[in-house]
C-alpha positions in Angstrom: 30.3 -6.1 169.3 30.8 -9.9 169.5 31.5 -11.8 166.3 28.4 -13.5 165.0 28.9 -17.0 163.5 27.8 -17.9 160.0 25.2 -20.3 161.5 23.8 -17.6 163.7 23.8 -15.1 160.8 21.7 -17.6 158.7 19.4 -18.1 161.7 18.9 -14.3 161.9 18.0 -14.1 158.2 15.4 -16.8 158.6 13.9 -15.4 161.8 13.8 -11.8 160.4 12.0 -13.1 157.3 9.4 -14.8 159.5 8.9 -11.6 161.5 8.6 -9.5 158.4 6.0 -11.8 156.9 4.0 -11.8 160.1 4.1 -8.1 160.4 2.9 -7.7 156.8 -0.1 -10.0 157.4 -0.9 -7.9 160.5 -0.4 -4.7 158.4 2.3 -3.2 160.7 4.4 -0.3 159.6 8.0 -0.7 158.6 9.0 1.0 161.8 7.0 -1.4 163.9 8.5 -4.3 162.0 12.0 -2.9 162.8 11.0 -2.9 166.5 9.8 -6.5 166.3 13.0 -7.6 164.7 15.3 -5.9 167.2 13.3 -7.1 170.1 13.5 -10.8 168.9 17.1 -10.4 167.6 19.0 -7.9 169.8 22.3 -8.4 168.0 20.8 -6.8 164.8 21.7 -3.2 164.5 19.1 -0.5 163.6 20.6 0.0 160.2 20.4 -3.7 159.3 17.0 -4.1 160.9 15.5 -1.5 158.5 16.9 -3.3 155.5 15.6 -6.6 156.8 12.2 -5.1 157.6 11.9 -3.9 154.0 13.0 -7.4 152.8 15.9 -6.0 150.8 19.2 -7.7 150.1 22.3 -5.5 150.3 22.5 -5.5 146.5 18.9 -4.1 146.4 19.8 -1.4 148.9 22.8 -0.4 146.8 20.6 -0.3 143.6 18.0 1.8 145.4 20.6 4.3 146.4 22.1 4.4 142.9 18.6 5.1 141.5 18.2 8.0 143.9 21.4 9.5 142.6 20.3 9.0 139.0 16.9 10.6 139.8 18.7 13.6 141.1 20.8 13.8 137.8 23.9 12.7 139.8 26.4 10.0 139.1 26.1 7.2 141.7 29.0 6.8 144.1 30.6 3.3 144.3 29.0 1.4 147.2 29.7 -2.3 147.7 28.1 -5.1 149.7 31.2 -5.3 151.8 31.1 -1.6 152.8 27.4 -1.7 153.6 28.0 -4.9 155.6 30.7 -3.0 157.7 28.3 -0.2 158.3 25.7 -2.6 159.6 28.0 -4.7 161.8 31.2 -2.8 162.7 30.8 0.0 165.3 34.1 1.4 164.1 32.7 2.0 160.6 30.4 4.9 159.8 28.8 6.1 156.6 29.7 9.7 155.7 27.1 12.5 155.6 26.3 12.0 152.0 25.6 8.3 152.3 23.7 8.9 155.5 21.3 11.1 153.6 20.9 8.5 150.9 20.3 5.7 153.3 17.6 7.7 155.0 15.9 8.5 151.7 16.1 4.9 150.5 14.7 3.4 153.8 12.3 6.3 154.5 13.7 6.8 157.9 15.4 9.5 160.0 19.1 9.2 160.9 18.3 8.4 164.6 16.0 5.6 163.5 18.8 4.1 161.6 21.2 4.5 164.5 23.1 7.2 162.5 22.2 10.3 164.4 24.2 10.0 167.6 27.6 11.1 166.3 26.6 13.8 163.8 24.7 16.9 164.9 23.6 17.9 161.4 23.7 16.3 157.9 25.0 18.7 155.2 23.6 18.6 151.8 25.4 16.0 149.7 27.9 17.2 147.1 26.3 17.9 143.8 29.5 19.3 142.2 31.4 16.0 142.4 28.7 13.8 140.9 26.7 16.0 138.6 25.8 14.5 135.2 25.2 17.8 133.4 27.8 17.9 130.6 27.6 21.7 130.4 28.7 21.9 134.0 32.4 22.2 133.1 33.7 19.6 135.5 36.2 16.8 134.8 35.7 13.5 133.1 34.7 11.6 136.4 31.9 14.1 136.9 30.1 13.4 133.6 28.4 10.4 132.1 30.9 8.5 130.0 30.7 8.9 126.2 28.8 6.1 124.6 29.7 3.7 121.9 28.5 0.3 120.6 30.1 -2.9 119.5 28.9 -2.0 115.9 30.6 1.4 116.3 34.0 -0.1 116.9 34.5 -1.8 113.4 32.7 1.1 111.7 35.6 3.4 112.6 38.0 1.2 110.7 35.7 1.0 107.7 35.6 4.8 107.5 39.4 4.9 107.5 39.4 2.3 104.7 36.9 4.3 102.6 39.0 7.5 103.0 42.0 5.6 101.7 40.0 4.4 98.7 39.4 8.1 97.9 43.0 9.2 98.8 45.3 6.2 98.4 48.4 8.3 98.8 47.0 9.9 102.0 46.0 13.4 102.6 44.6 15.8 105.2 41.4 13.7 105.4 43.2 10.5 106.0 45.3 12.1 108.7 42.2 13.5 110.4 40.5 10.2 110.3 43.5 8.4 111.7 43.6 10.8 114.6 39.9 10.4 115.1 40.3 6.6 115.1 43.1 6.8 117.8 40.8 9.1 119.9 37.9 6.7 119.5 39.9 3.6 120.5 41.6 5.4 123.4 38.4 6.9 124.8 36.4 3.7 124.6 39.3 1.4 125.6 37.5 0.0 128.6 34.1 -0.6 126.9 35.2 -3.6 124.8 37.0 -6.9 125.5 40.7 -6.4 124.9 41.0 -9.1 122.2 38.2 -7.5 120.1 39.7 -4.0 120.4 43.2 -5.4 119.6 41.9 -6.7 116.3 40.3 -3.4 115.3 43.3 -1.3 116.2 45.6 -3.6 114.3 43.4 -3.4 111.1 43.6 0.4 111.1 47.4 0.3 111.6 47.6 -2.1 108.7 45.6 0.3 106.5 47.9 3.2 107.4 51.2 1.4 106.9 51.4 2.0 103.1 50.6 5.7 103.6 53.6 6.4 105.8 55.8 6.8 102.8 53.8 9.8 101.6 56.1 12.8 101.8 53.3 15.3 102.4 51.9 13.8 105.6 54.6 11.3 106.7 55.1 12.8 110.2 51.4 13.0 110.9 50.6 9.5 109.8 53.7 8.1 111.6 52.5 9.7 114.8 49.1 8.1 114.6 50.7 4.7 113.7 52.8 5.2 116.9 49.7 5.8 119.0 48.0 2.8 117.5 51.1 0.7 118.4 50.9 2.1 121.9 47.3 0.9 122.2 48.2 -2.5 120.8 51.0 -2.8 123.4 48.7 -1.9 126.2 46.1 -4.3 124.9 48.6 -7.1 124.6 49.7 -6.5 128.2 46.1 -6.7 129.4 45.8 -10.0 127.5 48.8 -11.4 129.3 51.1 -11.2 126.2 54.2 -9.5 127.7 56.5 -10.2 124.8 54.0 -8.9 122.3 53.5 -5.8 124.5 57.2 -5.1 124.5 57.4 -5.3 120.7 54.4 -3.0 120.1 55.5 -0.5 122.7 59.0 -0.4 121.3 57.5 0.5 117.9 55.4 3.2 119.6 58.5 4.7 121.2 60.4 4.6 117.9 57.7 6.4 116.0 57.2 8.9 118.9 60.8 9.8 118.6 60.8 9.8 114.8 57.7 12.1 114.6 58.9 14.4 117.4 55.9 13.5 119.7 57.5 13.5 123.2 54.2 12.6 124.9 53.9 9.4 122.9 57.5 8.5 123.4 57.2 9.2 127.2 54.0 7.2 127.5 55.5 4.2 125.6 58.5 4.1 127.9 56.2 4.3 130.9 54.2 1.3 129.6 57.4 -0.6 128.9 58.2 0.0 132.6 54.8 -1.4 133.6 55.5 -4.6 131.5 59.0 -5.0 132.9 57.8 -4.6 136.4 55.1 -7.3 135.9 57.8 -9.6 134.5 60.1 -9.1 137.5 62.7 -7.1 135.5 63.0 -4.4 138.2 66.2 -2.7 137.0 64.6 -2.4 133.5 61.4 -1.1 135.0 63.2 1.7 136.9 65.3 2.6 133.8 62.3 2.7 131.5 60.3 4.8 133.9 63.2 7.2 134.4 63.6 7.5 130.6 59.9 8.2 130.2 59.8 10.7 133.0 62.7 12.6 131.5 60.9 12.9 128.2 57.5 13.7 129.6 56.1 17.3 129.0 55.2 19.1 132.2 51.7 18.8 133.7 49.5 15.8 133.3 52.0 13.6 131.3 54.8 14.2 133.8 52.4 13.4 136.6 51.3 10.3 134.9 54.9 9.0 134.3 55.9 9.6 137.9 52.8 8.0 139.4 52.1 5.2 137.0 55.6 4.2 136.0 58.3 5.6 138.4 56.5 5.4 141.7 55.6 1.7 141.6 58.9 0.7 140.0 60.8 2.3 142.9 58.4 0.9 145.4 58.8 -2.7 144.2 62.6 -2.1 144.2 62.4 -1.3 147.9 63.4 2.4 147.4 60.8 3.9 149.7 62.3 7.4 149.9 62.8 7.7 146.1 59.2 6.5 145.7 57.9 9.2 148.0 59.8 11.8 146.0 58.3 10.5 142.7 54.9 10.7 144.3 55.5 14.3 145.4 56.4 15.2 141.9 53.3 13.5 140.5 51.0 15.4 142.9 52.7 18.7 142.1 52.5 18.2 138.4 48.8 17.1 138.6 47.9 20.2 140.6 49.6 22.3 138.0 47.9 20.6 135.0 45.8 22.9 132.8 42.0 22.4 132.6 42.4 20.9 129.1 45.0 18.4 130.4 43.0 17.5 133.4 40.0 16.5 131.2 42.0 14.3 128.8 39.9 11.2 128.5 40.6 7.6 127.8 43.6 5.2 127.9 46.2 8.0 127.6 44.6 10.3 130.2 45.3 10.5 133.9 43.4 11.7 136.9 43.3 11.7 140.7 41.5 8.4 140.8 44.3 6.7 139.0 46.9 8.5 141.1 45.1 7.2 144.2 45.3 3.7 142.8 49.0 3.8 142.1 49.6 5.3 145.5 47.6 2.5 147.2 49.5 -0.2 145.3 52.8 1.3 146.1 51.9 1.7 149.8 51.0 -2.0 149.8 54.4 -3.0 148.5 56.1 -0.8 151.1 54.0 -2.4 153.9 52.0 0.7 154.7 48.6 -1.0 154.7 46.6 1.8 156.4 47.7 4.4 153.8 47.1 1.9 151.0 43.5 1.3 152.3 42.7 5.0 152.4 44.0 5.7 148.9 42.3 2.6 147.4 39.0 3.4 149.1 39.2 6.9 147.5 39.9 5.4 144.1 37.0 3.0 144.4 34.6 5.8 145.3 35.6 7.7 142.1 35.0 4.8 139.7 31.8 3.4 138.2 31.2 -0.2 139.5 32.0 -2.9 137.1 34.6 -0.9 135.1 38.3 -2.0 134.9 39.3 1.0 137.1 36.8 -0.1 139.7 38.0 -3.7 139.6 41.6 -2.6 140.0 40.9 -0.3 143.0 38.6 -2.8 144.6 41.2 -5.6 144.5 44.0 -3.3 145.8 41.6 -2.2 148.6 40.9 -5.9 149.3 44.6 -6.7 149.6 44.9 -3.8 152.1 42.0 -5.2 154.1 43.4 -8.7 154.5 45.2 -7.8 157.8 42.2 -6.3 159.6 39.1 -7.4 157.7 39.8 -10.6 155.8 36.2 -11.5 155.3 35.5 -8.1 153.6 38.7 -8.6 151.5 37.5 -12.0 150.2 34.0 -10.6 149.5 35.5 -7.9 147.4 37.3 -10.6 145.3 33.9 -12.3 144.8 32.3 -9.0 143.9 34.8 -8.4 141.1 34.3 -11.9 139.7 30.5 -11.4 139.8 30.5 -8.0 138.2 33.2 -8.3 135.6 32.8 -11.1 132.9 35.8 -13.3 132.4 36.3 -12.0 128.8 36.7 -8.4 130.2 38.9 -9.4 133.2 42.3 -8.0 132.4 45.6 -9.8 133.1 46.2 -7.1 135.8 43.0 -7.9 137.5 43.7 -11.6 137.4 47.1 -10.9 138.9 45.6 -8.9 141.7 43.0 -11.6 142.4 45.8 -14.2 142.7 47.7 -11.9 145.0 44.6 -11.4 147.1 44.1 -15.1 147.4 47.8 -15.6 148.3 47.6 -13.0 151.0 44.4 -14.6 152.4 46.0 -18.0 152.3 49.2 -16.8 154.1 47.0 -15.4 156.8 45.1 -18.6 157.1 41.7 -17.0 156.3 41.3 -18.1 152.6 38.1 -20.0 151.8 37.8 -22.7 149.3 35.3 -20.6 147.4 37.6 -17.9 146.1 40.5 -20.2 145.5 38.2 -22.6 143.5 36.7 -19.7 141.4 40.2 -18.6 140.5 41.3 -22.1 139.6 38.4 -22.6 137.2 38.5 -19.0 135.7 39.0 -19.4 132.0 42.1 -18.0 130.5 41.7 -14.9 128.3 43.3 -16.8 125.4 43.0 -20.5 125.0 45.7 -23.0 123.9 44.7 -22.5 120.3 45.1 -18.7 120.4 41.3 -18.0 120.5 40.0 -15.3 122.8 37.2 -16.3 125.1 33.8 -14.7 124.3 
């Protein structure tokens, strides 16, 4: 199919609108309107013509499909403007069977009317198991609706810990239980709050628990939770762009993990230290920290996480492709062997196949294996809820992988992230991926002024006076 210029695309939009309004006045059916549009505008595909005949933008189509999923008690899959655009314009792109069903339902058309019936003899029923919302179904965390919390619920957790300490100033079983509950709450709801706000709350609880650590009865248990709170603070500092602060907090987490005998905490803290070192260009340290964490990690999910999240990217950035492949193989083997309870571990300290796919994609990008990177990133995007940090990360890695063959789609993904994720919730990692995307587009000579300008004017997460943006 010949490339359609921007001017011609705008003309098509205007003409299709005139045709649709005329057909509405004459009380034609949608199918008749589609015929009129395609007769007047032969370059418009059937799939696009149905959307234009209904008068929907791509965003409205995506929302209609999401509503169909919700009406069926299913979690919506991640569909973007860029992907729908490719289905409409690129003969090499094709919606899978599940999306074909949903497009037919949304438009009220048969597959052959949408131009989707020629290559597939039958449409299987779409996969209820992977997207079911029923929490009694027994599936993993990506198959269920995420647990809810509120901005008021965040400080309330710290207040409950403070009240418990007023009743038991020297600590006790209740204080230990509440400290553990606070860590679980902050970790599970990590992505639901701006990093600066969550950092303040985690720090307050750590301050409350500091005097209790000297209690001989519960020293190890309280020290363990202080270690996990420090790990959260380190990760939050990193997402706020504070690498030196992250190193300090994560060093504390590793120390208290070792002191309390919590190998999972210690391993995770070293993995996070590797992530910070890698982002700072300290590649030898990144590999050393990752190896230290992997050696400490218990088998199953934690070992999978340390190999995929820390060791794999550190080796890839260091140019050690074969070693990176071995780390990936270990991660996949450990993830397959993880127990049901491990596989459902939620929150910041959990790990799953969507995150594994993200780290694979980013490592493949570094190793100049763009096709493999694109496939893995696409899989990660599909497993994430739109607008979440995981979705933003996977979308931007996918965009980087698309720069070579589909630069316009790649740039649109960058705009999608900036439109869906408020600046206050845009992590330093997402900002770095946006800058990398813009650099790749610029190097290819396909960058537009729009994305570059949006990044130039993007407010910093912390201003010159140390205040977080709201």
